[in-house]
N, C-alpha and C positions, 0 to 999 in steps of 0.2 A: 305503575309499574310497567316496565319495558319488558315483553316478551319479544326476544328477537327470533326463535325457530322452535319448533318441534320435532322431533322424527319418529315413527314408530319402529316397534323394534318386537320382533316375534320371537319367543324365546320356547325352542322346542325339545331344549336339552337341560333346564331347570337351571341355565347359567347365572340367573339373576334371584337375589340383589348382589351377591356376591361379586359375581364379573364386573359389575359397575363399579364397587369399588376397589375392585385390582385394579380396571381402568383409571380411575381417581387419581392409583397411587402411581400408575406411570406417569402423567402427566406432573403428578408432583414432585416428582423424583427425576424422572427423563423428559423435561418439558423438550429438549431437541430433539427429539423422535418427532416431535411435529412440528415445531416451530425451528425452521432450519437456521435463523437467526441470533439461536441461543446455543451458548456452550454447554448447558448444564443446570443445575440448579444445586445447590447447600443446603441440605434442612441442616438449622441450627439448633431448633430445640421445637418438640413437641411432647402436649401430655393433653389426661383427660381432662374437662371440666364439667362437674355433677350440677346440675341444674334444680333449682326449688319449683314447687309450686309457685307459677307467677313469673318464673322466666328468670328469678336472680342465679346468679353463679355462687354455687358455696365455697368455703375457704380453704376445702381440702383439694389437691391436686394431685394428680398420679405423679408416679415417677414420669422422668423425663429423661430423654436421649440426647446428649450432647454431639456435636459435628468433629469429625476429626483434625477440623479446621482448630478448633476450640481446645480440643486436646481433651484429658480425662479431667471429669469436675464432678464433684457430688451431685445425687440429685435435688438436694433441698435447695441449693445455688439457682440450679436450670429451673426448679419450681415457682422459686420468687420472682426469677425474671420475667417468666411467661404470665406469671398472678400478678405481675406490674402491668406487663405490657396488655393484656385484656381487662385488665381495670381503666387504662386509659381509654383503651378503646370502646368500649360500654360507655365510658362519660361523653364521648363524643358522638356515639349514637342518640343517646338519651334524648335531645332537645327536639327531635322529631315528633311534637306534641306527646310527649310522657311515656312514648313505648316504640319499640322498634320497628322500622318502616318496613313495607315491600321491600326485598323479596325476605329481609331477614326478621318476619312476624313468626314465621313456623319456631324458630328459636324460645317463644315462650308459651309451646304446647302445652297442653294439659296434662301429660305424662308428667306426675313429679318423680319417676327414675328418669326420665330421660336426659343425656349426657352429650355434651358436645367434644369434640377432638378436634384443639388447637393445632397448625404448626406454623413453625415461623422459616421461611425459606429465603433465601436469596437468587434471584435469578442472574445467571453470570451472560451477560451477552459476549459473540465474535466479536471482532475486529471490525469497526466501521470500516466504506469503501477505502478513505484516506489511511488506513492503519492504526487509530488511535483509539484501543478500545475503550466501549462505551459504559458508564458506571454504572454499577452493578442496582438492583432495583431489590426491594424488599416487599413482601407479602405473607400476610397472616391469612391462612386456608384455615376455615374453621366448616366441620364434617358433622352433620346431623342425621345421624343415621335413622332416627327415628322417626324421621317426615322427609330423608332421601333425600339430602340437600347438603350442598360444599361452596360454599362462600366465599371468595377471595377480594380479601381486602387490602388494598395497595397501600404501601405506607409511605409517607414520607419524614425523614429525619430533620430534626431543627437544630438551631447552634446549641441549645443545651443539650442536646442528646435525646431529646422525647419525639414519639413517633405520632403523627399526624396522617390520618387517614387520608388520601385521594380521593374522595366521595366519586367524584365523577366518572373515575372507572372501577366501580364496583362490581362483579357481575356474578353469577351464581348456576351450578349445574343442578338441574331437579331429574329426580328418576320416580315415577308415577306409575304405579298398579291400575292396569287399567279394568281387565276383567282376564283368569284364566293365563293363556302363554302371552296375553296383549298387554306390553308397557311402552311408556313412552319415556323417553330423554329432550331437557327441553334448556334453552342458554335462556339467561333472564336479565335485562343487566335495567338499575331500579331511573338511569339519568342518561340514555341513549343520546338523547339531544348534545349532553356537556363532554360527550366522550373524548377522549385527547388521545391518540395513536402517535407512540414514536417511529412507528414502523421497526422495533426491535423486539421489547418487554411486552409491549402495548400495540399490536395489530391490529388492523380496523376492525369492526366491528362485524361487518362481512365475512371477514376470514374466523372470526368465532363462530358464526353461526352456521358457514359451510365448510371450512377445512377441519377444527375442530372437533366439531359437534359429530360430525360422519366416522372421524377417528374413535371418539368414546364408545358410539354405539358400535363399531367394530370391533372394537378391543374387548368391550363389554360381555359379547357373544363367543371372542376368539382367545379368551387368556386360556395360556394353556402352557404350563412348567417347562421353564426352559429346562435344559442338561447342562447350561454354561450361566455363568454370575452376570450380574451386570457388569458395563464396563466401569472401569475406574473404581471398583468397590472398595479396593486397599489402601488409596490414597486422598488427599483433597481433591475434589474439582474445581476451588475456587485456587488453588493453589498451579496446579496441573493448566488450567485455564490461562494463569499469567505466563508461567514458563514456554507456555506453549506459543504465546502468542507474542512474548520478547525472542525464542528462538526463530518465529515464523518471518518476524519482520527482520532481523539478521542476515536471514538467509534468502529472503525472495527474490535477488538479483538472479539467483540460481536458474528460476525459473524461467526469467527471460530470456536466459542467452543459454536454454538447454540445449543440446546439438542433435540428440535421439529421435526417433518418432515416435518413442514411448511420449506417456501423458505426464510431462513433467509435475503436474503438482501431485498427482500418485507417489512416483517414485523418490522425489523431495520430501514433500512433507510427509511420507511415510515414516522416511528416516530422522527427520525432524522430530515425528512424535512419539519413534521408538529411543529415539536421543542413545543412541549406541556406539560402537566402535567397532571395527573389524581388525582383525592380525593381518601383516603383510607376507607372514611363513606357514606351512604346513605344520599340524598339531597330530602328532601320531599318541595315542593314550598308552601312557607310560612313565618309570619316575622321573623320566629326562625330561620329560613336558609337567612340572608343578609349577604353581608360582606361590611361595609361602608369603612374597610382601604382598600380593594383592589383595584387594577389599572384597572385589566385586569381579566374577566370570560372566560375561553375557552371553549369549548362544543368539544372534539374531537370523532366524532362517539356517540354522547350522548344519542342516541335510546329515551326514553320517554320524557327526560329533555331537547332537542333540541327547544320544541317551547317556553318553559319556561325560558331560558338564556337570553332571550331580557326583558321578565317582571323583572328577580332577577338582573338585571345588571341596569334597569332603577328605583328599588323601595331601592338598595345598596347603590348608591349616587349619588349625579348628575355628580363627575368628572369617574364613574366607565364605563366602555365600554365592549364591549365584541367581541368574536370571535367563529363562529360556524362553522362546518362541518359536515350539515347534511347528513344519510345516510338511516337507515328505518326509515318510514313514519310514525311519530306519531301526534295526534293533542293532544292538553290539556287533556283530557278526555281518550283518547284509541289510538286503530287505526284510520290513518287518512284517511277519505274517501274523493275519488275524485270527483269532481265536475263539471270539466272541460274534455270533450272526445277530444276537439283540439289539447290539448297540453299533451305532454309526460306525466307522473306522476313523473316522477323528475323533470320535470319543474316547475311543477304544485304545488308540494310541494316546491322547491325553493323560490316559488313567495308567497306561506304560510308563510313562516318563514319571510321570506322579509317585509312582510304586518305586522306581529305583531310586526319587529323592528320600520317598522314606525308609528303602533301605542302606540307604547312607547316612542315617540318622539325622536327617533334616524335617524341623515343620514346615511342610510344603503348602503354598499357601495359592491357590489360583484368580487370578484376574483377566477382563477383557480390557484391548487397548483400544483407544478410537482410531483406528487406523485404516485407510481403505484397504481390505485385504478380508479374505474369508478366514484365512489363517489369522487371527487375530488373540487366540486365548493362550498366556502367557503362565509359567510355571515358575514359583518363588521360594528359595532358600533361604530364610533370613536365621535362624536360630537351629542349635540342634537337640536332639531329643535324649541327650548322653551328655553328661560331665566328659571332664576332657581324661580324666583316669579311663576311661574303658575305650580310650581310641583303639588300641590293638584290637581288641574283642569286636568293633563295628567294621573294623577293616577286615577282618577272616571273613565277617558275613558277607562283607560287597564282594570278595572273590570268590566265594562259593555261587552268590547269586549270580554275580558272571558267568561262571564254569558253567552251570547247568544252565544259563541260556544260551549259550555257545553248545552245548552236548543235545539240547534239543533244538538246535537249527540244523545240526548234523544229522540226527534222526531224522526230522521233518525231511531233510534234503533225500536223505538215502530209502525213505518212503516214496517220494515221488518217483526217483529213477528206479526203483523197482519196482513200480505202478506202471509206469510205461513202458516196460518191459516185461509187463507179468510174471513178475518171478521175485517174492517175496522171499526174505531170507526169516529165520528165525532170531538172528541177534538185531534187527530192527525194534522188533517186539519188546526188548530188555527193555528195564527202568534207566532213564538218564541218570548216568553219574555224575558226581559233584566231583571229579578230577579231570584234568587236561590229559589227552591223549599222550603217551610218554615220549613221545620226540618233542612235545613242546614244553614240558614241564621246565625245562633247562631256562628257556631263556622268558620264563614266568616274571621274574622280579625285574627285569628291566621294562619289558614290554609287555603289557596285561593281556591281551590278546593277540598274540601274532599273525592269525587270520585277517584283521582289519587291513581295509583296503580302502584308503583315502583317496579322494577326488585327485586324478591329477591334475597339474598345476594349470596345465591348457589343454582343455575338453577338445576331444575329437568331434567335431560338427557332423551330424549323421542324418541330415534332415536335406539331402538331396543337393543342399546348398553347394557344397564343394567339389560334387561332380564335375569332369570337363565339362567346357561346355560345347564342343562338339560333339561327346557325348549326348547331352540332353538337345541337342538339335536335332540329332539324327532321331531320336526318339519321339520327338514331337512332331517332327516332319511325318515317322513312319504312322503315328496315331491319327495324326490331321488326313493322311491319304485313306485311310483305313474307312475312317468317317464320310468320306466327303466319294469315296466309291462303292460303299456299302450300299447306296441307294443314287447310282449316278443320273438317275432322271429326274428324283425330288429335286425341289427349286423352292424356292418362297420370292415373292414378290414386294417391292414398294416402289414410293414415289419419290422420289428425288427431284425436285426444282420444277416440279409438273411433269416429268417425264418417267416413263416405265423403267425399273431398272431390276433384272431377273439376277438373283445372287443363290447361289448354291451352298445351302447350308448343312446339308448332310446328313446322313441318318444319325441318332441316339444310340449305343451299345453298352452294355454293364461293363464293367472293370474287369470281369472276368472271362468276358469274350474277345475284350482289345487284348489280355494277358494271353490268349491262346495265338495270336495272331503274330507276337514278338518273339525273336529269337532267344533260347534256352538260356543264353551267358548274358543276356540283357536283361532277363528275367533275376538270374542269380545275381549279378550286380546290384538290381534293385533293392533286394531281400536286405542287404546289408545295410540299406539306410530306412531310419524311423519311417513307417507310412508307407514306403515300397513307391510302385507307380502311382498310388492314389495322390500323396505328398509331390510327387514330380509335377503332377498335371495341374494339379493346384495352385502351385509355385509359378507354373508358368496361364496366370488366371487372362494374358492379353488372348490365349488363342482358344482355352478350353473353358467350360463350366462343370463342374462334377457337383451331380445335385441328387439326392437318393440313393447311390451308388450307380449312377448313368453317367456316361462320358456326353458332352453336347460339343460342337464346335460355339465360340459366343460370338453372338450376333449383337451387335456392339448399336445398332438400330433401335435394339430393345432394351436398352440399360437406361432403367430411370435415374435422375439425380435421388442422394437420400433427403428422406426426411427431414432427418435432424443435421443441425447446422455444426460443423466440422471446425475442430477447433481452429484456432488462428495459428496454431503451430504445424497441422495438418493441411491448411489451405495453402500455407507457404510452401510447403512441401512439394505439394501436389503443381504448385504454380512454377515450381524451381525444375521441374521432371517433363514438363512440357516439352514433346519435339526433340526431348533427348537421346530417343532412341528409335531403330527404325519400326515400321511398321511390318509385322510379321505377313499380315492378309496382302498388304500390297509389294511382297519380296513370293510370297509362295502362292496365294489361292488363285485358282482359275479364273475366278472371276475380280480378281484384286480386293480393295478395301470396300466395304459396305457400305463407308460413311465418305464423304465430300474431302479433301486434303483438308479447308478450314476447318471439320468437326472434330476431325480425329486427332487425339492427343499424342499420336506417335509421328515421326517424319514420314511422308511421302518420298522416300529419293533422300541420297545424301544432302543436297541443295536445301534441304528444309531441317537437317540436323544442328541444333543448339547446343552450346557446349553446357553440360552439368553444370550445375551452381549448388547441388546439393552437397551435403556437408555429410561424411561417412559415419555410419553408427559405430562407435566405438566398440571393440570387443574387452571386455571385464575379464581380466585373468582371477583365477580362483584360486 
């Protein structure tokens, strides 16, 4: 028997053994969280095998769950398939001296009540570097709860459709209680010398004993119920994997010519994964923006329209369905206001959007997309909770719900205004009405909420980037002189080419102290920008460094190269920007630049200036 490695686990919270089996379930259903070369796993069929004394399996099997890819099928058919597969496996294991070999010997345990649970899964690899997907691999995982083991039997299918055990790649995970709170988790391989690694479904043994074992030990103690579902829980992972690889292969050329500074893999492949479309026009929630001939309405980070999408789908036609991926938090009327402190803001907003779907008469389902985004939970309405004859009743219910949300929003806004002026009125405390204000009811037939404000087609840039260059230059020079003169005697020394060079780095001041020295008109202008003074200073990172609310003159001699390797696109853009702008310190600092010309990324004089080769970032029109 090949014991690869054992790790000790101290369980002070009574998480074991349940936590161990939960961790095993993660490895069974979502192997991609540990092995990044896998796309996932499809559970084909599973069931329990009751063992008689001596290790023989009984003829009766428990009910079996089929995968979505295979569709709905009766439990007896799945039971028969699993039973046939188990008999084939046992027949291949029996030649070992008439009994099961280590580490499978515990299957013949003395307890006649012992049961094994068999899970047949298909491992779904990601694409190979060349682009062609690797073939899927099948495994039969056998869980022996009584002995605390789960054994993975790799299977190969022959030309006759029968499975043969790939004996060289059998491995087992073991859980053992040593005493009290002391446990151990081990990885065992009966034939370590013959282990075959394909680098995808079967990594090297060193990976099993180091990476996988450490993750299982961690998961066993940290299993917490998630407030979100597993990724891709509503669809076939196998189908998703194939379609995703096809689309990724089709659009991979976009990544190579991506003109923006942003990471192309995130933005290109995220949209590929969502597989969605965007509209070229502004949508106003109302009778003039319905889609009676549309099968699906898809909201991909749809912001202000997010809660309206179920409403539009419900009123477009009885057969219209919707998919929405909420991101920014908006109500029908404006920004979403939190009402439950016990939930995260994200979870609370998802529940609100789901509630809208229920009110609109949809059976709302939730799923997690496999995309590189923190906002990846989707809500889907595919079927209705009511017959077509009740459409008018549901429509009235929708109208009342929307009106109540608007009235509540107005009441909350009034309360905030009243509190800020310390003048509460009795009208604010009244229960919200289900009717629109009198002056708005006339247009309710065409525009469902007249107060709705869609985003402008061209958004106003308010991150200080659109401020006039001369205004920014004046502020930068004023702040720099303030820091340099705050302690004119303070300087730092360094050595360049063997010679001592004194260079004044000035003093550091808080943002508040800097603001106190600026003109009132300057501050007033900066307050109209997001982030104000701090954003402007951070935008001018060549000159300033803002840390923990304090402003410093940046000393480029102390800049350390990034530990992480920059993506190719960022390296390219950095090289293209070299010496394309004048060095601020060379022009304005009393001691000049702290770096010699050959080391400074900025030009020391107009004679060093290079023409910029950088492709300008495109501005997306909303």
